[in-house]
C-alpha positions as CSV (number, residue, x, y, z in Angstrom):
1,X,17.8,-7.5,11.0
2,X,17.5,-4.0,9.8
3,X,18.8,-1.2,12.0
4,X,15.7,1.0,11.9
5,X,14.4,2.4,15.1
6,X,11.1,1.0,16.4
7,X,9.8,4.7,16.5
8,X,9.7,4.6,12.6
9,X,7.6,1.2,12.6
10,X,4.6,3.3,11.4
11,X,6.6,4.2,8.3
12,X,7.7,0.8,7.5
13,X,4.0,-0.3,8.1
14,X,2.6,2.2,5.6
15,X,5.5,1.0,3.0
16,X,4.5,-2.6,3.4
17,X,0.7,-1.9,3.4
18,X,0.8,0.5,0.4
19,X,3.0,-2.1,-1.6
20,X,0.7,-5.0,-0.7
21,X,-2.6,-3.1,-1.6
22,X,-1.1,-1.9,-4.9
23,X,0.3,-5.2,-5.8
24,X,-3.2,-6.9,-5.5
25,X,-5.1,-4.0,-7.1
26,X,-2.6,-3.9,-10.1
27,X,-2.8,-7.6,-10.5
28,X,-6.8,-7.4,-10.6
29,X,-6.5,-4.6,-13.1
30,X,-4.0,-6.7,-15.2
31,X,-6.4,-9.7,-15.5
32,X,-7.7,-8.8,-18.9
33,X,-4.4,-9.0,-20.6
34,X,-4.3,-12.1,-22.8
35,X,-0.9,-13.6,-22.5
36,X,1.2,-14.7,-19.4
37,X,4.3,-12.6,-20.4
38,X,1.9,-9.5,-21.1
39,X,0.1,-10.1,-17.9
40,X,3.3,-9.9,-15.8
41,X,4.8,-7.0,-17.6
42,X,1.6,-5.1,-17.3
43,X,1.2,-6.1,-13.7
44,X,4.7,-5.0,-12.8
45,X,4.3,-1.5,-14.5
46,X,0.9,-0.9,-13.0
47,X,2.2,-2.0,-9.6
48,X,5.1,0.3,-9.7
49,X,3.0,3.3,-10.8
50,X,0.3,2.6,-8.2
51,X,2.8,2.0,-5.2
52,X,4.5,5.4,-6.0
53,X,1.3,6.9,-6.2
54,X,-0.4,5.4,-3.1
55,X,2.6,5.5,-0.9
56,X,2.3,9.3,0.0
57,X,-1.5,9.0,0.3
58,X,-0.9,6.2,3.1
59,X,1.8,8.1,4.9
60,X,-0.4,11.2,5.1
61,X,-3.8,9.6,5.7
62,X,-2.9,7.0,8.2
63,X,-2.6,9.5,11.2
64,X,-5.9,11.3,10.3
65,X,-7.7,7.8,9.8
66,X,-6.3,6.6,13.2
67,X,-7.6,9.8,14.9
68,X,-10.9,9.7,13.2
69,X,-11.2,5.9,14.2
70,X,-10.5,6.9,17.9
71,X,-13.0,9.7,17.8
72,X,-15.7,7.3,16.6
73,X,-15.1,4.5,19.1
74,X,-15.1,4.4,22.9
75,X,-12.9,2.5,25.7
76,X,-14.7,-0.7,26.8
């Protein structure tokens, strides 16, 4: 497949997770648009803006969230 090292898997995960989350959120936000063609245009534009916005947040927040979740849980 791709020649990306496994040690960068967390970055790939963040890109995919941010893309999927923003795709779904943009679709929900675009539901009130009246016609199908307007819906898809609005969805695509909304998704692009939201993905560009959320990707840095996911990349920066993921390590902090992981550390916090480890602090709040215990080994079984």
